[in-house]
C-alpha positions in Angstrom: 152.4 28.1 30.1 153.6 30.8 27.9 151.0 30.3 25.3 149.4 33.3 26.9 151.8 35.6 25.1 151.4 33.9 21.4 147.7 35.9 20.5 147.4 33.9 17.4 144.0 34.0 16.0 141.2 32.0 14.4 141.7 32.6 10.5 139.1 32.6 7.8 140.7 29.3 6.2 139.3 27.6 9.6 135.7 27.7 8.8 134.3 24.7 7.5 130.9 23.2 6.9 128.7 21.6 9.4 129.9 18.0 7.9 133.3 19.0 8.2 132.9 20.0 11.6 131.2 16.7 12.7 133.9 14.5 11.2 136.8 16.5 12.6 138.6 15.7 15.8 139.8 17.8 19.0 143.3 18.4 18.7 145.6 19.5 21.5 146.6 23.1 21.8 150.2 24.1 22.3 152.1 26.7 23.8 155.3 28.7 22.0 157.4 25.5 23.1 155.3 23.2 21.1 154.3 21.6 24.7 150.3 20.4 24.8 148.5 23.0 27.4 146.9 20.8 29.8 143.0 21.0 29.8 142.9 23.0 26.4 141.4 21.7 23.2 140.8 23.0 19.3 138.7 21.7 16.8 137.9 23.9 13.8 139.3 27.3 15.1 136.6 26.7 18.2 138.4 26.6 21.5 137.5 23.8 24.5 138.3 23.8 28.0 138.3 19.9 29.7 137.2 19.9 33.2 135.9 17.1 35.5 132.5 18.7 37.0 130.5 17.3 39.7 127.1 17.1 39.4 125.4 18.9 41.7 122.4 16.9 42.1 123.9 13.5 41.7 127.4 14.1 43.2 129.0 12.4 39.9 132.0 13.9 38.5 132.3 13.4 35.0 134.7 14.8 32.4 133.5 17.6 29.8 134.7 19.9 27.1 133.3 23.1 27.3 133.2 25.4 24.4 134.4 29.0 25.0 132.2 31.2 23.4 134.0 34.2 22.3 137.4 33.0 22.7 139.3 33.4 19.4 143.3 33.4 20.6 145.1 31.1 22.3 145.9 33.6 25.0 142.0 34.5 25.6 141.7 30.6 26.0 144.4 30.0 28.7 142.9 32.9 30.4 139.3 31.3 30.1 140.4 28.0 31.5 142.2 29.5 34.3 138.7 31.3 35.1 136.9 28.3 34.7 139.5 26.2 36.9 139.0 29.0 39.8 135.1 29.1 39.9 135.4 25.7 40.1 137.4 25.5 43.1 135.2 28.6 44.9 132.3 26.3 43.9 130.4 29.3 41.5 131.3 27.2 38.3 128.4 28.3 35.8 126.2 25.7 34.3 128.4 23.9 31.7 125.8 22.1 29.5 123.2 22.8 26.8 119.9 24.1 29.1 116.9 23.3 27.5 114.4 25.9 26.1 112.0 27.5 28.6 108.9 25.7 26.9 110.3 22.2 27.1 111.4 23.1 30.3 107.8 24.4 31.6 106.3 20.9 30.4 108.8 19.1 32.9 108.0 21.3 35.6 104.1 20.7 35.3 104.8 16.9 34.9 106.8 17.0 38.1 104.1 18.6 40.5 101.8 16.3 38.8 103.8 13.2 39.9 104.4 14.8 43.4 101.6 14.4 45.5 100.2 17.0 47.6 103.3 19.4 46.6 100.8 21.8 44.7 96.9 21.7 44.7 95.8 21.1 41.1 93.9 24.6 41.5 97.6 26.0 41.8 98.8 24.3 39.0 95.7 25.2 36.7 96.4 29.0 37.6 100.2 28.8 36.6 99.8 26.9 33.4 97.7 29.5 32.2 100.2 31.9 33.4 103.0 30.0 31.9 101.6 29.9 28.7 101.7 33.6 28.4 105.7 33.4 29.3 105.8 30.6 26.5 104.6 32.8 23.8 107.2 35.5 24.9 110.4 33.6 25.4 109.3 29.9 25.2 112.3 29.6 22.4 114.9 30.9 24.5 117.3 28.8 26.8 117.3 29.0 30.5 120.2 30.5 31.0 119.9 32.7 27.8 117.0 34.2 29.8 118.1 37.8 30.9 116.5 40.4 33.3 115.9 42.6 29.9 113.6 39.7 28.6 112.0 39.7 32.1 111.3 43.4 31.4 110.4 43.3 28.2 107.5 40.7 29.4 106.7 43.2 32.1 106.0 45.9 29.7 104.2 44.3 27.3 101.6 42.7 29.6 101.1 46.4 31.0 100.6 47.5 27.6 98.0 45.1 26.9 96.3 46.4 30.0 96.8 44.2 32.8 97.3 45.6 36.2 100.4 46.0 38.5 98.9 43.4 40.6 98.4 41.1 37.8 101.8 41.2 36.3 103.2 40.8 39.5 101.5 37.4 40.3 102.8 36.7 36.6 106.5 37.2 37.7 106.1 35.3 40.8 104.6 32.6 38.9 107.7 32.7 36.4 110.3 32.9 39.2 108.8 29.5 40.6 109.4 27.7 37.4 112.9 29.6 37.4 113.6 28.6 41.5 112.9 25.1 40.1 115.3 25.0 37.3 118.0 26.6 39.9 117.2 22.8 42.0 117.9 20.8 38.8 120.8 22.6 38.2 120.2 24.0 34.7 120.9 27.6 35.9 122.8 29.3 39.2 121.1 32.4 39.6 117.7 33.7 38.7 117.0 36.6 36.1 114.3 37.9 38.6 117.2 38.3 41.1 116.6 42.0 43.2 113.7 42.9 40.7 111.2 45.2 42.5 107.3 44.6 41.9 105.5 47.5 40.3 103.4 49.7 42.4 100.1 49.5 42.5 96.8 51.0 43.8 94.0 48.2 45.0 90.7 49.7 44.0 88.3 49.9 46.6 85.8 47.3 46.6 82.0 48.1 47.2 80.5 46.7 50.2 77.6 44.1 49.7 74.5 45.2 51.4 73.2 43.3 53.9 69.7 43.6 52.5 71.1 41.6 49.2 72.4 38.7 51.7 68.9 38.4 53.1 67.2 38.5 50.0 69.5 35.8 48.5 68.8 33.7 51.4 65.0 34.1 51.4 64.9 33.5 47.8 67.2 30.4 48.1 65.0 28.5 50.7 61.1 29.8 49.3 59.3 26.9 48.1 61.3 24.1 46.5 62.4 25.5 43.7 65.9 24.9 44.7 66.7 21.4 46.1 69.6 22.4 47.8 68.5 26.1 48.5 68.6 25.8 52.7 72.6 24.4 52.5 73.0 27.2 50.1 72.0 29.7 52.5 73.3 28.2 55.4 76.6 28.3 53.4 76.3 32.0 52.5 75.5 33.0 56.1 78.3 31.3 57.4 81.0 32.7 55.1 79.5 36.3 56.0 79.8 35.4 59.4 83.5 34.2 59.5 85.4 35.6 56.4 86.5 31.8 55.2 87.2 31.6 51.6 84.7 29.4 49.4 86.4 26.2 49.5 87.7 26.2 52.9 84.1 26.6 54.1 82.9 23.4 52.1 85.6 21.4 53.8 84.8 22.4 57.2 83.5 19.7 59.4 81.1 19.5 63.0 84.7 18.3 64.8 86.2 21.6 63.6 83.7 23.7 65.8 84.8 24.0 69.5 81.6 25.0 71.4 83.3 25.1 74.8 85.9 27.6 73.5 83.4 29.3 71.2 86.0 29.0 68.1 86.0 27.3 64.5 89.1 25.9 63.1 89.4 26.8 59.3 91.5 24.4 57.2 92.4 22.1 59.8 92.6 19.3 56.9 95.9 21.5 55.8 94.1 22.2 52.6 93.8 26.3 53.4 95.2 28.5 51.0 98.7 28.7 53.1 98.4 25.5 53.9 97.9 26.8 57.9 95.0 25.9 59.7 93.7 29.2 61.6 91.0 29.8 64.6 87.9 32.1 64.2 86.7 33.0 68.0 82.7 32.8 67.4 80.9 36.3 67.3 77.2 36.3 68.2 76.1 35.9 64.6 78.3 33.3 63.7 77.3 31.1 67.1 73.7 31.6 66.6 74.0 30.7 62.8 75.9 27.4 63.7 73.7 26.7 66.3 70.7 26.6 64.3 72.6 24.4 61.5 73.3 22.1 64.3 69.5 21.6 65.2 69.2 20.7 61.5 72.0 19.0 61.3 71.8 15.2 59.4 72.6 12.7 61.8 74.7 10.7 59.0 77.4 12.9 58.0 80.2 14.8 59.5 80.5 17.9 57.2 78.6 21.2 57.8 77.9 21.0 54.2 77.1 17.3 53.1 77.0 16.5 49.5 73.5 16.3 48.5 74.8 13.2 45.7 76.7 11.2 48.4 75.0 8.1 48.4 76.3 5.8 51.3 79.5 7.9 51.2 80.1 10.9 53.4 81.2 13.3 51.2 81.0 17.4 51.3 79.5 19.2 48.5 81.7 20.0 45.6 80.3 23.8 44.7 77.3 26.2 45.4 78.3 28.0 42.0 75.7 27.1 40.0 73.1 27.5 42.8 74.6 30.8 43.3 74.0 31.5 39.7 70.2 30.5 39.8 69.4 32.5 43.0 71.5 35.4 42.1 69.0 35.8 38.7 66.0 35.1 40.5 67.0 37.7 43.5 67.6 40.2 40.3 71.1 41.0 42.1 73.6 41.5 39.5 76.4 42.1 41.5 77.4 38.9 44.2 80.1 36.3 44.4 81.1 34.4 47.2 84.2 36.5 47.7 82.1 39.5 48.4 81.2 37.3 51.9 84.8 37.7 52.8 85.2 41.3 52.0 81.8 41.8 54.0 83.3 40.1 57.1 86.4 42.0 57.1 84.6 45.3 56.4 82.5 45.0 59.6 85.2 44.0 61.2 87.1 47.0 60.6 84.1 49.1 61.1 83.6 47.5 64.6 87.1 49.0 65.6 88.7 45.5 65.9 92.5 45.9 64.9 93.7 44.8 61.8 96.4 42.4 63.1 93.1 40.0 64.6 91.4 40.3 61.7 94.2 39.1 59.6 94.5 35.9 61.9 90.9 35.3 61.2 90.8 35.5 58.0 94.3 34.0 57.3 96.4 36.9 56.3 100.0 36.1 57.0 101.4 39.7 56.7 100.0 40.8 60.4 97.1 42.7 58.8 99.2 45.0 56.3 97.0 44.1 53.5 94.2 44.9 55.4 95.6 48.3 56.5 95.8 49.2 53.1 92.4 47.7 51.2 89.9 48.4 54.4 91.9 51.3 56.1 89.4 53.7 54.7 86.5 52.1 56.4 88.0 52.9 59.8 88.2 56.5 58.9 84.8 56.6 57.5 83.5 55.1 60.8 85.1 57.4 62.7 84.3 60.2 60.9 80.4 58.9 61.3 80.6 58.2 64.9 82.2 61.5 65.7 79.2 62.9 64.6 77.1 60.8 67.4 79.5 62.3 70.4 77.0 64.0 72.8 78.4 66.6 75.3 75.1 67.2 77.1 73.2 70.3 77.3 75.4 73.2 77.6 75.3 75.3 81.0 74.1 78.7 80.8 76.1 81.5 82.5 
């Protein structure tokens, strides 16, 4: 193919209207000897490569005419065709089809996970939906293959300018990456625009430790009289989370079969619905064991759940939530700062101050990093506790010489 030496260009007289463009036909590109160049076509001054491309998902091969963007001469067209053929041979051919807008593909993404059973929890999809709506406002009009690192960086800069923390923005990038990974799986793009993107640095805020007195006060208010119908169950729920560090929904789904009295352990997430879908075992400390024994003594005979629904009727179902009760009890107790996650923080804090190694604590609470996060967020507590303990060291009476 000697057409690479011609160097002919697209002239202004080749510019046509949209109607003429639709009516125009493809014609073969010729070399200097007026011989057709295989796989190279032209229509209205635009060059097209004709390739047999295998669909990565179905494995079906189809012949496509691919528009060559930015190509204006026969020589450039021949070079571009050879590049595409080489990429096809190496298996790195770019996506040669019109990709959907990010906003449209986001709808497909959520529709897919709503249909696939147990792929993602409803709460996860709800959170992702909120986050992806922020991305749609920023680049919903952009096609998937046109999303660049620059667009991602501009989103990050905008969100930080709106006062979002580094941690929040990092989570939003992770959510965006999940959608784009799905686009790779679907064959719309070949590489992620977030490839090698480093997360933003951020400093975790030190959470105030919930006083034990506040926990006791909440429980006393909840069980006092009959003002709160499920007050006793709410108090048990609070005390259990404070003694084992389980998340609120994990605790709601606990069954009595999860308690192993012989091994003195309780299994969190045995139903596969824990945050990371992995069950974990918490060894019973003295406070946890005593509380479970008291709960078992008061256990209703017709339920398998530690916290059965008060409206279950003949069906045996767990309680759905204690949020409304928590708000009412909190107001009655005049405690302004209290949330269920504070109980998890309470448990971890006292484990750290008790000198328990971070790896063991991480195993109890379901962290997958071996205690790295606990060291970052709670490490100061072990130092403060050690300093207080140092003041209690007694070397006995000094000897007189």
